[in-house]
N, C-alpha and C positions, 0 to 999 in steps of 0.2 A: 201573742207571741208562737210561736211552734217549740217545742223542748226538742234537741237532735243531744245525742247519750252518745258520747264518741269512748270505746274502751280500744286501748291500747298501750303500745309502748312510748316512752318518751327516754331517749336515750344521747347518749352519745357515737356521735361515728367518726371515722376518719376513713379518706378514702381516696385512692388514688385511680385516674385515670391516665389516657393518655396526654391528655393536655395539661396533668398535674398533678399534685397533692395535699391533704389540707392533716392538721394534727385534731384534737379533739373536736369536733364541733358539734350544735345541735342539730338531733336526728331522732328518730323513733314514729312508728306510724299514726299513733297520736295526736302526736306534733304537727304531722304533714297535713292529716286529714284536720285537725283543727283549723289548722290556719288557711287551708284551705274552705270549710266548711263557714267561715267568717267574712266571705264574702256574699255571705245570704244573710237575711233576715231574719235569725233562727235566736233561742236560746240555746246556749251547746256548751256542755261540760264534757268534762273529761274526766275518766277513771283510769289511774295509772300509778305507777310506783317509783323514787326515785331515792335517792341517797343523799344526805349532806351536804356533797360533793357537789350538788347540783346550783349551777348559779341562779341565785334571786332576781338576775336580770333577764334572766332565760321564762320564771316565773314571770316578770313583770310584762314581760313580752307577753304571755298568752291572756294575762289578764286585760291587757291596753287594748286586744283586740277581741272582749269582750267574748272571751271563755271560761268558764267557769273551774276554778282548777281546786272546788273543795272535795273533789274527790282524788286527788293527786296525794296520796300519802310519803310522807316524808321521813324514812329511817334514820334513827339518828346513830354516827358511827359507820354505817353503810353506805355501799357505791353501787354511780349509777350506770346500769346497762351500757355495757359497752360494745359497739360492733365494727370490726376492721374489714375492708375489702379494697381489691384488684380489677379494675374493668376493663377487658380486651379490648383490642384496637376497635371492633364493632361493636365495641357497649352495651351489646345485646346479650353478653354473657360478665360471668364475673368468677372470682375466687375469692371466698372467704380465707382470711388473715388469722381470724382472731374473731372470739366470740367469748365474753365475759358478762354473765348471767347474773351476778352479784344480786341484788335486793329483789330480781326479777323470780332467783330459785324457790322465793318463799312467798312469792305474793298472791294472794286472800285478798280478792278486791272486795271492796264495800261504796255501793250508789250513794251518794247522798239521797235523803229524805226527798227531797223537792223534784229529784228525776225519775223517783220510782214509779212515776205513769208518764216516762218520754213519750214524744209520738211517734220518733225515729231512732234506731237505737242500731248505732252502726258498729259492729263488733271489726274492730282491726285485727289485724294478724297478731295471735298469742297463741299459747295451751288450749286448747279446744274447754279442758277443765275450766280455766279463768273463764274464757268467753261464757258456758255454762253455769258458773258461779253468778257471772251477773245478772242471766235470763232469771235465773232463779229468786233473786230480790225485787222484780221488777210487782211491782204491787198489783199492772192491769196489763191486757197483751196492750201492745202495742199496734199504729195503723200500719207501720212494716218495720223488719230487724231485717239488715243487709249484713251477709257474712264476706268478708276477705281471710284466705285463708295460703297455704303453700305447701310445695311437697313435703316439707320438712315434716311434715307433722302426720301427712299421709303416708311417709314410712316410719313416725313412731311414733302416732296416737291414734291409727283411721278408725278405733273403734269408737273413741272418743270425739272424734272430729263427723264420724256420721250420725251420732247422737245430735250432735248442735246441730247439723245440716237438715237433720229432719222437723227442727224449730224456727227454720230462717224462710224468709219469702224470696232476698235475695242472695244470690254467691254471683262472688265476684273473683274470677281465676284467671292467668294467663293459658294460653294453648297449649304448653307443654304439661301444665297442672289439668289441664281439663283433658287431656287423652291420658293423663296417668288416673286419677280416680275413676275415668269413667271404661278404660281397655280400648278405647276406641280411637282410631287415628282422623278419621271424619270427624269434624268440628261439631257440624248437624247431630250426627250420630252420637257424639260424645255428650252434647245439650240434652239430647233425649235422656239418656241414661242418667243425669244428673237429673232431672225431671222428678225421676222416677226416686227419688233419695228424698225429696221432701220440695224445693224452692220451684215456686210457680217462674222466677224469671232466672233465667240464666246467663251475666253477664263474659263473655270471652274477651280477653286484653290480648291485641297482640302487637303491645306496643309500638312501634313507627308506622304499623300497619292500622292502625286504628282499634275500634272494639267494635263485638258484636254482639244484640242482646234478641235470646230464644225467648216467646212465652209460646209451648206449646207450637203447632208449625207455624206460625208466624217469628221473621226476622227481621232485624232491622241492622243494620254497617253505618260503624261511624267512620270517616275517614279519621287518620292523624293527619294533623298540618304538617306539613314538610315546611322546614327550620333550616337556616344559614347556618345555625351553631346549637349543636347538642352536645353538651359540657360533663352532664355527670347525670344519669338518670336516677341514682338512689331518689326515692321518694316520691317517682311520677307514678305508682301505681297507686299511693295512698291520697296522694291529692288528686287522683281522678277520683277515687272512691268519697274523700270529700266534699267534692263540687256536687256529684250524683245522689248525696245523703243530705245536702246543704240544699243543694234546689229541690228535694221534692222535699224535704219539710217544711219551708219557707211558701211554696207553692200550694200545699196540703191536697195535695193530687197524686194518688197511687194507681193511678191508670196507663197502661201498655203507653197509649200515645203520647201520655207527658213524660217516662222514663225515656221515652226518643231522645226528649229535650233534657233531660239531668242529662243520658252519656255524652250528648253537646255540652254540655254545662261543665263536666267534667274533664271531658278530655282535651277544653278549650285550656283549662286550670295547670292542667299536669304540661301543655306545651310551654308553660314558662317555667315551671319547677325544673325543666333539664336543661336550665339555659346558663346555671349557675349552681355552683358547689351546695350538697345540702337544701338548707332552708333559705339562705341568701335571695335570693332571689322572691320568693314567699313573701319574705319578711318587707320587701321595698317595692313592691306590686303595689299600683293602684286600680282603682276601680274602673276609673277610663280607661285603662291598657286594656284590661278584659274586656270592658263592651268594644273597642277597637278591634281585637281581634276577633271575638264574637261573628261581629261583622266578616272578619275577612273567613271564616266557618261559614258563615251562609253564603257567598259569593264560592266557594270553593264545592257547594255541595249541591246546589239550586240548578236546576238547568228549564229548557225547555225543551220538548220533544213531542213532534207529531206521530202519533199511531193511530196506521187507519184500521 
């Protein structure tokens, strides 16, 4: 079984959308990535940090999904990272109400010995120095390194971010971030510029409008499934990344053609994530539902056309 090493936050979120609000609930990039990747036949582990205020039931939840948590440091007397946000009516934009770094402020990642030779590494959204610290601990070059990042790091840690980007094979960012990172409005030109920074593959997420995969001059587009209900977009991008990296790790195939399949699997799982607050939908999701929706994706994207 291939090893998937996941790096990112395990956290508390408090979310407000036009459909309601929550108190502190389970969140964090690594949590969403791990839950999504657990739908594939992979040996997955999370590297992260929490305080001793983090409930044991949440750790048990990850363990019960066959996710190794030996790389999650528990800081005695520490408080877990907390983020609070309010989404606007269109759900595409949000305001951060509060961010408490807490134990994340001094986090020094430690990769468990068993996963220092991971086949696939998924670097979730974190400070680039933390992401670099994980790569530096690996004992062999992974078959694939995937990086997810955001505009915050482009604003406050660009040199460090560029150093990490040089070392990865795939970068996944949204359209706004792609434009900021490249200085190009056209996403085709933006992807070309980002290729020059290091990654062989560029994945640009467009939320409810799907995702684009670029390799050189090759472009693949995966639509997002039209949904009756979108409740909370928190974690959708991370869920996408977990489906993408989990599928790649399971299939042991890192070709461009197979990445098309990975994009669809990522989009499929992300479509469930947005149907409830936080991780609720992913926790209660079963494989039969995932398979049935994959069939919907296939019918959405396949057609016959006669070309003369």
